[in-house]
C-alpha positions as CSV (number, residue, x, y, z in Angstrom):
1,M,28.7,14.8,-39.7
2,H,25.0,14.1,-40.3
3,R,24.7,12.8,-36.8
4,G,26.3,15.7,-35.7
5,L,24.0,17.9,-37.1
6,V,20.9,16.3,-36.1
7,A,22.3,15.8,-32.5
8,G,22.7,19.9,-32.8
9,F,19.5,20.6,-34.3
10,A,17.9,18.5,-31.6
11,T,19.5,20.6,-29.2
12,V,18.1,23.6,-30.1
13,L,14.9,22.7,-30.4
14,V,14.9,21.5,-26.8
15,T,16.4,24.6,-25.4
16,A,14.2,26.8,-27.8
17,C,11.1,25.5,-26.7
18,P,9.2,26.8,-23.8
19,A,8.9,24.2,-20.4
20,S,5.5,22.7,-20.2
21,A,3.4,23.3,-17.4
22,T,3.5,19.2,-16.9
23,D,7.2,19.5,-17.0
24,P,8.2,17.2,-13.9
25,I,10.2,20.5,-12.5
26,N,6.8,21.9,-12.3
27,I,5.5,19.3,-10.4
28,K,8.5,19.4,-8.0
29,D,7.6,22.9,-7.7
30,A,4.1,22.2,-6.9
31,C,4.8,19.4,-4.6
32,A,7.5,21.6,-2.5
33,K,5.3,24.8,-2.3
34,S,1.9,22.8,-1.7
35,T,2.9,19.9,0.8
36,K,5.1,19.6,3.8
37,W,7.2,16.4,1.9
38,T,11.2,16.9,2.0
39,E,13.0,18.0,-1.1
40,E,14.1,14.2,-1.8
41,G,10.2,13.2,-1.8
42,C,9.3,15.7,-4.1
43,Q,12.2,15.0,-6.8
44,C,11.1,11.5,-6.1
45,L,7.2,11.9,-7.3
46,A,8.7,14.5,-10.2
47,D,10.9,11.8,-11.5
48,R,8.3,9.3,-11.4
49,S,5.8,11.7,-12.9
50,A,8.0,11.3,-16.2
51,S,5.8,7.9,-16.9
52,L,2.3,10.0,-17.0
53,S,0.7,11.6,-19.8
54,S,0.8,15.3,-19.9
55,G,-3.1,15.0,-18.9
56,Q,-2.3,13.1,-16.0
57,R,0.3,15.4,-14.8
58,D,-2.0,18.1,-15.1
59,Y,-4.5,16.2,-12.9
60,L,-1.5,16.2,-10.4
61,I,-0.3,19.0,-10.3
62,A,-3.8,20.1,-9.7
63,F,-4.4,17.8,-7.0
64,L,-0.9,19.0,-5.4
65,T,-2.5,22.6,-5.2
66,E,-5.9,21.7,-4.5
67,D,-7.2,23.0,-7.7
68,A,-10.5,21.6,-7.5
69,S,-11.5,23.5,-10.8
70,G,-7.9,22.4,-12.6
71,Q,-8.7,18.8,-11.1
72,A,-12.3,18.6,-12.5
73,T,-10.8,20.1,-15.8
74,A,-7.9,17.8,-16.0
75,Q,-10.3,14.8,-15.1
76,A,-12.6,15.6,-17.8
77,G,-9.5,15.3,-20.2
78,L,-8.5,11.5,-19.2
79,S,-10.2,8.3,-19.8
80,V,-11.4,6.3,-17.1
81,T,-8.3,4.3,-17.4
82,Q,-6.0,7.3,-17.2
83,F,-7.7,8.6,-14.5
84,A,-7.5,5.4,-12.4
85,D,-3.7,5.1,-13.3
86,V,-3.0,8.6,-12.2
87,S,-5.1,8.0,-8.8
88,T,-3.1,4.8,-8.1
89,F,0.0,6.5,-9.0
90,I,-0.8,9.1,-6.5
91,V,-1.6,6.6,-3.6
92,N,1.9,4.7,-4.7
93,A,3.9,8.0,-4.5
94,I,2.8,8.8,-1.2
95,T,4.2,5.5,-0.1
96,E,7.1,5.3,-1.9
97,C,8.1,8.9,-2.5
98,Q,7.7,10.0,1.3
99,A,9.6,6.8,2.4
100,D,13.1,7.6,0.6
């Protein structure tokens, strides 16, 4: 009974909370609207973005949409290591997700 209650409560929390701007679905949408990638390539990018922090996903969305101000704002919130990691992620994703 306790497990069912906890699982039910968790489901309510997940469905009641609004989607974050950095959710993978938003990355897929930004990719589809701002690039010439296939749907599969954009889905690959979105799936892989789950490994990034929310700040890194903010940067990725700004990068995809060519939002220079958004890139600067997101970059300012990242450490040097986080920025290096998201930059490497972008380079790898371009190669790996477009090959799918």
